C-alpha positions in Angstrom: 9.1 7.0 -6.9 9.8 9.5 -9.6 9.2 9.0 -13.3 6.4 9.1 -15.8 2.9 9.0 -14.5 0.3 6.6 -15.9 -1.9 7.7 -18.7 -4.7 10.0 -17.7 -8.1 8.7 -16.9 -11.2 10.0 -18.6 -12.5 13.3 -17.2 -9.1 15.0 -17.5 -8.7 18.0 -19.8 -6.2 18.1 -22.6 -3.8 20.2 -20.5 -3.8 17.5 -17.8 -6.1 19.3 -15.3 -9.2 17.7 -14.1 -12.8 18.8 -15.0 -13.9 17.5 -11.6 -14.4 20.0 -8.8 -11.7 20.2 -6.1 -14.0 19.0 -3.3 -14.8 15.9 -5.3 -11.1 15.1 -5.9 -10.3 15.7 -2.2 -13.2 13.5 -1.1 -12.0 10.7 -3.5 -8.5 11.0 -2.1 -9.6 10.7 1.5 -12.2 8.0 0.8 -9.6 5.9 -1.0 -7.3 6.1 2.0 -10.1 5.1 4.3 -11.0 2.2 2.1 -7.4 1.0 2.2 -7.3 1.5 6.0 -10.2 -0.9 6.4 -8.3 -3.7 4.5 -6.4 -5.0 7.6 -9.8 -5.5 9.4 -10.8 -8.0 6.7 -7.3 -9.7 7.0 -7.9 -10.2 10.7 -11.4 -11.7 10.1 -10.4 -14.0 7.2 -10.1 -17.7 8.1 -8.2 -18.6 5.0 -4.8 -17.6 6.3 -3.1 -14.2 5.9 -1.1 -15.0 2.7 -4.1 -16.8 1.2 -6.2 -13.6 1.9 -3.7 -11.6 -0.1 -4.1 -14.1 -3.0 -7.9 -13.8 -3.0 -7.6 -10.0 -2.7 -5.9 -9.9 -6.1 -7.6 -12.9 -7.7 -11.2 -11.8 -7.0 -10.5 -8.3 -8.4 -8.8 -9.4 -11.6 -12.0 -9.7 -13.8 -13.3 -6.3 -12.8 -9.9 -4.7 -13.3 -9.7 -6.2 -16.8 -13.2 -4.8 -17.6 -12.1 -1.3 -16.3 -9.0 -1.6 -18.5 -11.0 -2.4 -21.6 -13.6 0.2 -20.8 -11.0 3.0 -20.6 -9.3 1.9 -23.8 -6.2 0.4 -22.2 -4.7 -2.6 -24.0 -3.8 -5.8 -22.1 -1.7 -7.1 -25.0 1.1 -5.9 -27.2 3.4 -5.0 -24.3 7.1 -5.2 -25.0 8.8 -8.3 -23.5 11.3 -6.2 -21.5 8.5 -4.3 -19.9 6.6 -7.5 -19.0 9.7 -8.9 -17.4 10.1 -5.8 -15.3 6.4 -6.0 -14.3 6.9 -9.7 -13.4 9.8 -8.8 -11.2 7.9 -6.0 -9.5 4.9 -8.2 -9.1 7.0 -10.8 -7.2 8.2 -8.0 -4.9 4.5 -6.9 -4.4 3.6 -10.5 -3.5 6.3 -10.6 -0.9 5.1 -7.2 0.3 1.5 -8.4 0.8 2.5 -11.7 2.3 4.8 -10.1 4.9 2.3 -7.3 5.6 -0.6 -9.7 6.1 1.4 -11.9 8.5 2.4 -8.7 10.4 -1.2 -7.5 10.6 -2.1 -10.6 12.6 0.7 -10.2 15.0 0.9 -6.5 15.9 -1.5 -3.5 16.5 -3.3 -2.3 13.4 -2.0 1.3 13.7 1.6 0.0 13.8 0.9 -2.3 10.9 -0.4 0.5 8.7 2.4 2.9 9.5 5.2 0.4 9.0 3.5 -1.0 5.9 3.6 2.5 4.4 7.3 2.9 5.1 8.2 2.5 1.5 8.4 6.3 1.1 11.1 6.5 3.7 13.0 3.5 2.2 12.9 5.2 -1.2 14.3 8.4 0.5 17.3 6.4 1.8 17.7 4.7 -1.6 17.9 8.1 -3.3 20.8 9.1 -1.1 22.6 5.8 -2.0 22.3 6.1 -5.8 23.0 9.8 -5.8 25.9 9.5 -3.3 24.7 12.5 -1.5 23.8 13.3 2.1 20.4 14.4 3.4 19.5 18.0 3.3 17.1 20.2 5.2 13.7 18.4 5.7 15.3 15.1 4.7 17.2 15.0 8.0 14.0 15.8 9.8 12.3 12.8 8.1 15.1 10.5 9.1 15.1 11.6 12.7 11.3 11.4 13.0 11.3 7.9 11.3 14.0 6.5 13.6 12.5 8.0 16.7 9.0 6.9 15.9 10.0 3.4 14.9 12.1 3.0 18.0 9.2 4.1 20.3 6.6 1.9 18.5 8.8 -1.2 18.5 9.8 -0.7 22.1 6.1 -0.5 23.1 5.4 -3.6 21.0 8.2 -5.4 22.8 6.6 -4.4 26.1 3.5 -6.3 25.0 5.3 -9.4 23.7 8.1 -10.6 21.4 5.4 -11.8 19.0 4.0 -8.2 18.6 7.5 -6.9 17.9 7.9 -9.6 15.2 4.7 -8.3 13.7 6.2 -4.8 13.5 9.3 -6.3 11.8 7.2 -8.2 9.2 5.3 -4.9 8.4 8.6 -3.0 8.1 9.9 -5.8 5.8 6.7 -5.3 3.7 7.5 -1.6 3.4 11.0 -2.5 2.0 9.5 -4.9 -0.6 7.0 -2.2 -1.5 9.8 0.2 -2.3 11.3 -2.5 -4.6 7.9 -2.8 -6.3 7.7 0.9 -6.9 11.3 1.2 -8.3 10.8 -1.9 -10.5 7.6 -0.5 -12.1 9.0 3.0 -12.5 9.5 2.7 -16.3 6.5 0.4 -16.9 4.1 3.1 -15.7 5.0 5.2 -18.7 3.8 2.5 -21.2 1.0 0.7 -19.5 -2.3 2.2 -18.4 -3.3 2.3 -14.7 -5.9 -0.5 -14.9 -3.9 -2.6 -17.3 -0.9 -2.4 -15.0 -2.9 -3.6 -12.1 -4.2 -6.5 -14.2 -0.7 -7.7 -15.1 0.5 -7.3 -11.5 -2.3 -9.5 -10.4 -1.6 -12.1 -13.1 2.0 -12.4 -12.0 1.6 -12.0 -8.2 -1.3 -14.4 -7.7 0.7 -17.6 -8.4 3.5 -16.4 -6.1 1.0 -15.7 -3.3 -0.6 -19.1 -3.8 2.7 -20.9 -3.6 3.7 -18.9 -0.5 0.4 -19.7 1.2 0.9 -23.4 0.4 4.5 -23.3 1.8 3.2 -21.6 4.9 0.8 -24.4 5.4 -2.3 -22.2 5.3 -5.8 -23.2 4.2 -6.4 -21.7 0.8 -10.2 -21.8 0.8 -12.1 -20.0 3.5 -13.7 -22.1 6.2 -17.3 -22.4 7.0 -17.0 -21.7 10.8 -15.7 -18.1 10.5 -16.6 -15.3 8.1 -16.4 -17.5 5.0 -16.1 -15.5 1.8 -17.3 -12.3 3.3 -14.0 -10.9 4.6 -12.2 -11.9 1.4 -14.8 -10.2 -0.8 -14.7 -7.1 1.4 -10.8 -7.1 1.2 -10.8 -7.3 -2.6 -13.6 -4.8 -3.0 -12.3 -2.2 -0.6 -8.5 -2.5 -1.2 -8.1 -3.5 -4.8 -11.2 -1.9 -6.4 -12.5 1.0 -4.3 -9.2 2.1 -2.6 -7.0 1.8 -5.7 -9.8 3.1 -8.0 -10.3 6.3 -6.0 -6.6 6.9 -5.7 -6.1 6.4 -9.5 -8.8 9.0 -10.0 -7.6 11.6 -7.5 -3.9 11.3 -6.7 -2.4 13.0 -9.8 -4.2 16.2 -8.9 -2.5 16.9 -5.6 1.1 17.8 -4.6 3.1 15.3 -2.6 2.5 17.1 0.7 -1.3 16.8 0.4 -0.9 13.1 -0.5 1.3 12.5 2.5 -1.2 14.2 4.8 -4.1 12.2 3.4 -2.1 9.1 3.9 -2.2 9.7 7.7 -5.9 8.9 7.6 -4.9 5.3 7.2 -3.2 4.7 10.6 -5.7 6.9 12.3 -8.7 4.8 11.0 -6.8 1.6 11.7 -6.0 2.6 15.3 -9.6 3.7 15.8 -11.2 0.4 14.9 -8.2 -1.5 16.4 -9.3 0.0 19.7 -13.1 -0.3 19.2 -13.2 -3.8 17.6 -10.0 -5.6 18.8 -9.4 -3.8 22.1 -5.9 -2.4 21.1 -5.3 0.3 23.6 -2.8 3.1 22.7 -0.9 4.9 25.4 0.7 8.3 25.3 4.1 7.0 24.1 2.3 5.0 21.3 0.6 8.2 20.1 3.9 10.1 20.2 5.6 7.3 18.2 2.8 7.3 15.6 2.9 11.1 15.3 6.7 11.0 14.7 6.6 8.1 12.2 3.6 9.6 10.4 5.3 13.0 10.2 8.3 11.2 8.7 6.1 9.7 6.0 4.6 13.2 5.2 8.1 14.8 5.0 9.5 12.0 2.9 6.7 12.4 0.4 6.9 16.2 0.4 10.6 16.0 -0.7 9.6 14.0 -3.8 9.0 16.0 -6.9 6.2 13.8 -8.3 4.0 10.9 -7.4 2.8 8.0 -9.6 -1.0 7.9 -9.6 -1.2 4.1 -9.7 0.9 3.0 -6.8 1.7 6.0 -4.6 -0.1 4.7 -1.5 0.1 1.4 0.2 -2.5 -1.0 -1.2 -3.7 -2.4 2.0 
């Protein structure tokens, strides 16, 4: 997840520091994570199908993201062909990420889904060992032990409930792997495309893939009239793609990776809370231990990274 960050949003000083007070930046960081954590709730309520919901999440937000890009002086055209090809490849990975994650959300507990869906940080940690041909050191070993232990506990508990719940965990873990590919593919593009412009292009390339996957999955594309209708889809697009991503773009570059990782833990906490209150998903002592271990692994994995891209450093629920 290393590499050049996206261009700075308005409100930053010439030296890269922000003119906004620290409490406002921290509030934006936490609020962005809470907004992302509420995304799976909308996925559960949507009656258009899980992959179709991912399509509408991106499609409904596209006009607003284009307006934000133009308003901040970011160009949507004139992008080198090689960069666009990389963005297209990353967008396909992102579409696979969202489709796998949304399917998993409907099959497992929301706390599990949020933790496993954010496992891209740990996947990138392993990838770093592979490309550098080095062994883990210090805290990296701790992240690996915590990740394996937490994942084993949570998956074991899911299997105690049903095989379908375990499959939901695996879909969400699969999503985390695709998300790591998405991050790696867009590593260089972040240096030449602005934050909002990049989100626009990702949506342009990912939407047709999601639409095709939804059709192949036999899902209804349009929301029905018996369920929530357009409400859950509009809420998903607004909270995840606009509010969640927008607040993270605004705040993330101003914090070290450790703080970003700690803020990330608000997502599974919020998801587990309304999973219990709304959907009756009860967490036992072992579940909490597994979540703490896997959440700690995410924090340590992020803390070992030297920099974080502002645009896509947290799971876009």
